[in-house]
VORO-761132 format. One line per field, with one value per residue (C-alpha): residue number from 1; residue in three letters; x, y, z. Coordinates in steps of 0.02 Angstrom, whole numbers, plus 50000, padded with zeros to 5 digits. Layout:
REM VORO-761132
k (NUM;...)
r (ALA;...)
xx (X;...)
yy (Y;...)
zz (Z;...)
END
This chain:
REM VORO-761132
k (1;2;3;4;5;6;7;8;9;10;11;12;13;14;15;16;17;18;19;20;21;22;23;24;25;26;27;28;29;30;31;32;33;34;35;36;37;38;39;40;41;42;43;44;45;46;47;48;49;50;51;52;53;54;55;56;57;58;59;60;61;62;63;64;65;66;67;68;69;70;71;72;73;74;75;76;77;78;79;80;81;82;83;84;85;86;87;88;89;90;91;92;93;94;95;96;97;98;99;100;101;102;103;104;105;106;107;108;109;110;111;112;113;114;115;116;117;118;119;120;121;122;123;124;125;126;127;128;129;130;131;132;133;134;135;136;137;138;139;140;141;142;143;144;145;146;147;148;149;150;151;152;153;154;155;156;157;158;159;160;161;162;163;164;165;166;167;168;169;170;171;172;173;174;175;176;177;178;179;180;181;182;183;184;185;186;187;188;189;190;191;192;193;194;195;196;197;198;199;200;201;202;203;204;205;206;207;208;209;210;211;212;213;214;215;216;217;218;219;220;221;222;223;224;225;226;227;228;229;230;231;232;233;234;235;236;237;238;239;240;241;242;243;244;245;246;247;248;249;250;251;252)
r (CYS;ALA;CYS;ARG;GLY;PRO;SER;ALA;GLY;PHE;ALA;HIS;ALA;GLU;CYS;LEU;ALA;GLU;MET;ALA;ALA;ARG;GLY;ALA;TRP;LEU;GLU;VAL;ALA;GLY;GLY;ARG;LEU;LEU;ASN;ARG;TRP;THR;CYS;CYS;ALA;THR;CYS;HIS;GLN;ARG;PHE;THR;GLY;ALA;LEU;GLY;ILE;GLU;MET;THR;ARG;ARG;TRP;TRP;ARG;HIS;CYS;ARG;GLY;ALA;SER;VAL;PRO;GLU;ASP;ARG;CYS;PRO;ALA;VAL;THR;VAL;LEU;ALA;CYS;THR;LEU;VAL;GLU;LEU;GLU;GLU;PHE;ASP;VAL;ALA;GLU;ARG;LEU;HIS;GLU;GLU;ALA;ARG;ARG;ASP;VAL;ALA;ASP;ASP;ASP;SER;LEU;TYR;GLY;GLN;LEU;ILE;LEU;PRO;ALA;GLU;LEU;GLN;ARG;SER;GLY;THR;LEU;ILE;ARG;ALA;GLY;ARG;GLU;ARG;ASP;ALA;LEU;GLU;ILE;LEU;THR;ARG;LEU;ARG;PRO;ARG;MET;ARG;ARG;CYS;LYS;PRO;SER;ILE;ARG;VAL;LEU;TYR;ASN;THR;ARG;MET;SER;MET;ALA;LEU;VAL;GLY;VAL;GLY;ARG;LEU;VAL;ASP;ALA;GLN;GLN;CYS;GLY;ALA;ASP;ALA;VAL;GLN;LEU;ALA;ARG;ALA;THR;SER;GLY;PRO;HIS;SER;LEU;ARG;ALA;LEU;GLU;ALA;MET;PHE;THR;GLN;ALA;GLN;LEU;LEU;GLU;ARG;ILE;GLY;ARG;VAL;GLU;GLU;ALA;LYS;THR;MET;VAL;GLY;ASP;VAL;LEU;ALA;ALA;GLN;LEU;ARG;ILE;LEU;GLY;PRO;GLN;HIS;GLU;ARG;THR;HIS;GLN;THR;ARG;ASP;LEU;LEU;ARG;GLY;MET;VAL;SER;ARG;THR;MET)
xx (50525;50671;50650;50766;50751;50845;50945;50954;50921;50826;50642;50624;50476;50476;50509;50359;50242;50279;50251;50076;50024;50020;49919;49863;49792;49868;49806;49914;49885;49720;49643;49658;49691;49856;49880;50037;50010;50029;50086;50255;50233;50358;50350;50158;50185;50123;50242;50270;50365;50448;50416;50231;50206;50284;50173;50013;50029;50088;49934;49849;49927;49905;49700;49667;49628;49516;49342;49246;49259;49296;49489;49478;49398;49510;49666;49632;49562;49730;49810;49711;49746;49937;49935;49828;50012;50105;49975;49925;49746;49685;49738;49673;49506;49493;49544;49408;49270;49319;49321;49134;49070;49143;49025;48891;48753;48783;48690;48754;48915;48884;48975;49094;49173;49080;49062;49243;49305;49183;49249;49432;49367;49295;49479;49560;49438;49510;49666;49634;49561;49370;49294;49115;49129;49177;49031;48904;48981;48964;48801;48738;48836;48753;48594;48695;48811;48706;48738;48907;49036;49121;49306;49205;49092;49233;49316;49158;49161;49319;49320;49153;49240;49368;49236;49136;49283;49324;49144;49161;49036;49144;49060;48974;49124;49212;49051;49096;49267;49208;49112;49254;49334;49208;49175;49355;49373;49232;49218;49426;49486;49570;49726;49699;49787;49587;49565;49733;49713;49543;49614;49781;49655;49508;49689;49719;49546;49520;49707;49614;49442;49562;49572;49759;49797;49673;49739;49913;49863;49779;49899;50042;49906;49935;50134;50143;50028;50120;50293;50238;50141;50240;50397;50497;50562;50392;50348;50155;50272;50378;50207;50137;50324;50324;50118;50135;50323;50202;50067;50198;50297;50153;50103;50275)
yy (48248;48180;48011;47964;47945;47929;48073;48040;48243;48321;48424;48608;48666;48799;48704;48568;48733;48807;48623;48598;48797;48743;48584;48538;48368;48231;48060;47899;47721;47649;47830;47883;48074;48124;48295;48386;48516;48375;48200;48188;48166;48039;47896;47978;47971;48094;48241;48230;48341;48517;48481;48421;48599;48719;48652;48687;48818;48895;48803;48900;49062;48993;48939;49093;49230;49100;49128;48966;48880;48708;48797;48855;48731;48596;48692;48765;48594;48511;48672;48652;48484;48487;48633;48495;48390;48547;48537;48725;48662;48847;48916;48761;48761;48960;48881;48761;48879;49004;48846;48796;48986;48985;48855;48869;48942;48813;48645;48575;48581;48491;48296;48361;48516;48533;48360;48305;48482;48454;48255;48338;48460;48343;48262;48439;48462;48293;48311;48501;48371;48437;48281;48339;48484;48354;48242;48380;48379;48199;48202;48315;48230;48063;48075;48087;47978;47811;47911;47915;47825;47704;47791;47934;47801;47732;47893;47953;47786;47823;47973;47950;47822;47921;48068;47951;47883;48046;48081;47907;47814;47660;47527;47648;47683;47514;47464;47579;47552;47375;47442;47557;47403;47269;47422;47456;47286;47242;47371;47397;47207;47143;47193;47375;47506;47597;47443;47431;47621;47586;47420;47540;47673;47515;47433;47630;47610;47431;47486;47633;47535;47381;47259;47258;47076;47112;47253;47167;47042;47170;47317;47161;47095;47272;47287;47122;47185;47364;47280;47144;47304;47486;47391;47402;47598;47660;47827;47696;47552;47644;47702;47558;47479;47604;47594;47387;47428;47545;47439;47291;47394;47474;47281;47216)
zz (48861;48836;48773;48645;48459;48295;48343;48538;48567;48692;48649;48724;48783;48672;48527;48598;48616;48447;48361;48472;48440;48234;48261;48444;48385;48314;48258;48303;48266;48321;48272;48442;48449;48539;48614;48577;48720;48857;48770;48662;48467;48482;48621;48621;48828;48952;48997;49167;49292;49245;49071;49111;49229;49088;48925;49031;49063;48890;48826;48949;48889;48699;48724;48858;48703;48629;48565;48611;48777;48686;48670;48846;48967;48918;48952;49119;49175;49148;49216;49366;49384;49349;49522;49629;49588;49650;49807;49751;49789;49797;49629;49558;49629;49549;49401;49397;49445;49313;49189;49253;49248;49040;48983;49113;49004;48860;48903;48740;48793;48959;48923;48802;48949;49101;49159;49151;49202;49368;49396;49391;49527;49631;49644;49655;49805;49850;49869;49973;50110;50062;50033;50091;49945;49814;49871;49841;49673;49638;49714;49583;49442;49477;49359;49200;49231;49164;48998;49012;48928;49031;49059;49124;49235;49306;49343;49446;49539;49612;49662;49746;49841;49880;49930;50031;50129;50184;50259;50348;50242;50215;50174;50051;49965;49962;49838;49729;49737;49700;49538;49470;49473;49375;49264;49212;49187;49081;48957;48948;48990;49157;49146;49040;49108;49149;49266;49340;49393;49467;49568;49627;49709;49773;49867;49940;50006;50074;50165;50252;50302;50395;50237;50225;50154;50030;49987;49975;49867;49741;49732;49724;49560;49488;49505;49407;49269;49258;49253;49121;49020;49072;49133;49297;49270;49231;49327;49351;49419;49531;49622;49643;49713;49825;49905;49887;50019;50109;50151;50199;50320;50410;50441;50502)
END
């Protein structure tokens, strides 16, 4: 990922994949588990760009022949999400469907594998402009949300707000987005990365429903926190800065 450690060197996908194949999970500070297939073991940041795509593909090839779905399902789901970023929506949807079929007959794996995979699938459909299909999936998942951990509920509310906007239910969408922000702040902290992500999405929604000044204020708050926490060169900071500039230019 080209993070410069003591040797100031660069990591190659082949070497990273070899290390991940020997042991995918690495315990880091605070007892958090880091997946070597998706994150750098040195700087703990997610792989992005061409390397992120290559590592995801290698992870899927490595896990495809695994005998248990607990190994296969996360790999295929992450690969599908990577393909969404490349706007290869049809291939991503086929992979999501493959992941769902893989564990369809084992209800004990629902919370661990099926529910996260279905949430990611709904995101794929939203990005592809199929909000109505995404809303159908999310509505089916709703009864299970009360038993889920807060991070899953935040993601669910965020996805639901985006799907509702796509079908024209703007008031309901705004409420779901607000619930996601409130829950993320309450459970992870007002300036946690999860809260900032929820605020970023809510600001986009607010602009779409015409509450532009409120949206700009929220994006400004996100940007200020990201500059302090992540720094000016982080990818997320760049995205937020670009969003704010776009909002300002559209109101001039």
